[in-house]
N, C-alpha and C positions, 0 to 999 in steps of 0.2 A: 505494498500500498505504501502510498507518496505521502511525501512530508505536505506536499498543498492540501488532501483530505483529513490527514490529522490537524490540522490549524486553520479549515474550515469547519471543523467540527466544534474543536476549542474554542473557534468566535462565536457557533451557534447558543452556548453556555453560557459562555462570558457578557454575552452583547444581547442575547435574546430572552434566552432562560432566565436566568439568575438577576440583570443589568445592573452590572457590578459598577461603582461607585469608590472615587477616591478614597483608599484608607479604610475600606471594609474589611473586615476579617470575611476570608472563607475558609473553610474546612474539605479539602480533598480527598476524601479513603476511598482508597481501590482494594480489589482485589482479582488475584489471578490477573494485573494489569500489566501487558510490556510498558518498561520505562519511556520509549517513545512519545508513547502519547501521553504519562503523565506529565512528563518535559515540556512537550507543546500547551499543554493545560497551564502551566506554572506560567511559562511565558509569557500566554495570552491572559491571564488575570492580572500578574505584576505590570503589563504594559499599559493597562487601565488604571492601574496605582492602588490595585486593590493590594492585599496580603493574602499571601496563600497559606494555609499550615496542610499538612502532607500527614498520612501515616498509609502505609501499604499492607497488604493481610494476605495471608496463603492459609487458602482452602483446606491445603492437607493440614495446615499446622492449626488452624480453629477446627476441625471436626477431632483431632485430639484434644482440644480446649474444652470442646466440649461434651467428650465423652466423659473427663474428667471432674466435672462441673458437680458443684455442692454448693446448696442455698448464701451461704455465706461467701462464696468466692466471688458467685454470679451477680450477689447485691454488692460487694465492694468494687465489681470491675464498671457495674450498672452506674455506683455511683459517681465513680471517677470520671465515666464518660457523658455523663449528664454533666458533671460541674464542667466541662471544658464546652460542652454544645453549649453552656447557655452563656458563653465570651462570646460567642462564634454569629457575622450575620450571616452568613450565608453558610449551604451545604450541597458539596458535589460528590453523591455514591457512581464510582463507576465498578461494575462486577463481570468482572471475565471468566472464566470456568474451563480447565483443559480435561474435568469428568463432573459435568453434571448433577450426577448422581452420587457424589465426594459425602454427601450428610445423609446418605439414605440407610447406614446400620445405627447410627446415633438414635438408641434409647429413646423414644418419649417424652420418656420422666424428666431425661438430660436437657432435650430440646425446650419441655416447658419451663425449662427453669432459668433458660438462655432467653426464652421470648418474655418471660413475667419479668423477669426483672432487670436484663442489661437492652435489651431490643426495646420492650413498650417504652419506658420511659425517657430513653432518649429520643426512639421516633415521635412521641407526642411533643418532643420540644420542640424537635425540627419544625416538622409541621406545621407545628401552632408561631413557631417564633423565631423563625429564621425564614429567607429564602434557600428553597432548594433545589437540586434535579437529582435524580437519579437513569442510569441507564446500564447498559449490558454490553459488552465490547467482546467483536466477532472473534471466535478463535475455532481452531479443528475440530474440539468436539459441540460447538455451536452450529457451525456449519453441517456437522453430520447429524446434527440433530432437525434441523431443518430438510434433511437430504437433500443438500450440494455437495459441491466441493470449494474449499476455502475459498480459492479465489470468485470465484462465482457469487459466494455467499459473502466475502467481502465488499465486491461491487453492490448487491443489492443493500446490504448493510448502510452504506455511503449515501445512496439516493433517498433512502429511507429516512435516515437520518436529517439530512441535509435537506428536505423538501421547503416549499414554501410554506411554512406556519402561520405567517401574514395572511394569506389570503385564505388558508384553512379556516382562522379565525373569523373573517367575514362570515364565511357559509355558515358555518355554521351559530350563527346569529340567532335566524328564525326558530331552529329547531328547541334552542334554548326558551325561547320566549311561547313555545311552544308547549314544551315540556312545563315550563310557571302555571301555565293557566293550564295544564290538562287536570279530572281527576282519575278518571279510569282508564289503568292500560289493559290491554290482551292483549299474549305473545300465544302464534299456534303455528303447528311447523308438525313437522310426521313424527315425534318424538316428544312432542313438548305440548302442555295447552293449561296455560297460568293466566291469571285476571288478579290485578290488584290495584292500589289507588297509592296514588302521589302526589297527592291534593296540600297543597299549603308548606312542601316540602322544600321545595328548590332546586336548583340546576346548575351546576358548573360547567363554564368551557373546556378543553383543556389540548390545547397546540403550542407544546412546546415548551411552556414556564415551567413542569413540576416531571414529567415523564420524556426523553427520548428513546425511541421515537414516539411521538402522542398520535391522535387522533380518534377523542371520542367526547361526550355529553354525556354528563352521569346527573343520577336525582337516586332518591332512596324511596324504597315503599313506605307507606305509613307501615308501621312496625307489625300489627294483627290483621294487616288485609289481604295477606299473601294467600291464597286458594291455586289448587291444582299439582301438576306432576309436571317432571322434568328426567330426559333422559340424553346429558351433555354428549354433544356428539366430537369432542373434542379432548383429548391425553389433558392430564394436568401435575404439574410439578409443584409439590407442596411439601418443605418441611424438610425438601433433603430426598424425598418419596415419590414416584411415577403414580398414579389411577388412571384407571383407564375407566367409560364406562359408568360414569360414574349416575346413580340415578335418585332424586331427592323426588318428595312426599311431602307438600306442606299444607297443610289446616288452620285455619286462621294466625297466621302467621309462622306458625314456627313448624320445623321440620320433623315430621315425626314416622319419616321412614328412610334410611339413607344406604344405598346399597353400590357397592363396585363389581367391578370383573371379576375379582377372585374374593375368597373367603377370609384371604389373609387381607385384601384392600379395602375391604368394609367393614375387617375387625379396626384396622387403620383409621381407617374415614371414621367412623364412628367414636373410635378415641376421640379426634381427632374434635369435632361435634359437642361431642360432651366434656370439652374442655374447662367452658363456664356456661352461665345458662345464656349470654348473647351470641355465643356460635351456633345456635339452633335459629337464630333468626336474621334477617336476612338486614345488610348495612348498606348495599349499593346496587343498584338495577344501571346500565348505561351500554350506549349502542355506541359500536365501532366502526370507521370511516376510513382508514388511512390505506390509499390506494394502492399503497406497492405492497403490503401486508395482505398475501392471499392463503396461506397456507401455515394450519398451526407447527409448533417449533417447537413445543412443550418448554417455552419460554414466555413465564406471564405476562411481561412487560411487551413483549408485542404479540400475542396472540389475543388480546384484549381490545390490540384495535383493528384486527381482521378485518376488512370490509366488509359488508352486508354482516356482521357479527354482533350480539351483545353478549352482557359480561352480569350475570347474578352471582352476590356475592355474601357468603355466610359471617356472618360477625359484626366486626367494627362498622359503625358508619362514619363518616367522618363528619368533622362540625359544620361546613361546606353546604353539606346536602343532610340535612340529621334527622332520625326520627328516633333516637337516645337512645339508638342499639349501642351496647358497649362490650366489647371483647378484647382476647387477648389473638384471636383469630382475624382474619380478613383475608377471606382467599378466594379470588375472582375464577371463577369457574364457566367457560368460553361456549357460547352456541353458537353455531355460524346457520344460519338464515339462505343461503343463493342455493340455484336450483340442483348443483352438484353434491350439497350435502342436504340436499331432502324438501328443500325449500323453507317458506315457513312467512307469516303475518306480525305487522305490530299495527298496533290500533288507538289510538287515544283519545277515548270518549267515542266510540265507535265510528270515526275515523280511518281510514287506511294510510298510516305513516308511509312504512316500508315494506314492498312485497318482493320474495326473493332476492333480497339484500339490498333490493335499490330502493331509491327515497322517490314517491310519487306526486306529492303536491309539489305547484310549480316553486314553492318557495324555499324546498330543501333539494332541488334538481342540483344545486352547485354543489355538495356533498358529496355525490355520486363520482364511481373514479375517475370518470374521460375529467370531470369538470375539478378535480380538483390536481393533477399532475402538472 
């Protein structure tokens, strides 16, 4: 990959996503990320007069750390990391991976300690009190998950991550307005029939300020309003474990039945959903429309932006579109409604909003792939 593309991506993060200013402190946290990109990011931060702080991680080392986790250890590390985050104005999280399943054999109870005492307090501080953006970084393992060669995937990656997000922002304004005005949502598809309310919840446009890549507009169901069933047609990697064929049945907002493709996956799925009371309720509903992301690649940050998809999220609700649900879990599960995945419809108060992955009303046509590229 060329130095030019590294610099272009760094510029997107610094000038579009975080809009860094002179004197602002930015914490750059990387995971299995090549030095070339970290250096480019430091240079871009320094060029605008901001102050870079850097910490690099190895996922293999973190795996060993998590396996040895104790409550006291995770509390101490979490408190230390939280105090540092409180001194920052911005945060960049860049995650690469030589093995996307590196954490798959970390016991669930150990991951829960990390989630509860380290990740959650620091994430809450970061999300609510700093400017922040997170992204993945291309690697052979990532390319393999996407079913592509490393070279082809790297080209794809930079197309996705450096598209015209200002154009996307303008195109999604009418969708946000429709979400703000809507009450009842109905989702139907080959393995899907869900209905719920989003009345008075709020809606948030996502165009490269928090995630790279981006391309979604999200809201949140009224907590007890969700009824129906869904069999997700994409696999999901969560807490280092791969899940396929996740099926949820919901009654009055609560997930009352949850299964996956194998008994082991079903057991792990329910273990996660039993993490706390809020994990069996939904904390986000979002429509995805990034024109370059068309196929699942077992990476949530990309998969949740797939054109013609939506994601439905057990667990924590964001305070920007909030139904009051609180949980250590926030698990974006993706369903694609394009024809090759079985099709489907999205309706707001009975009006057809999207059919087989394409927006239908005139004011939303700008979000279809041919108009965003």
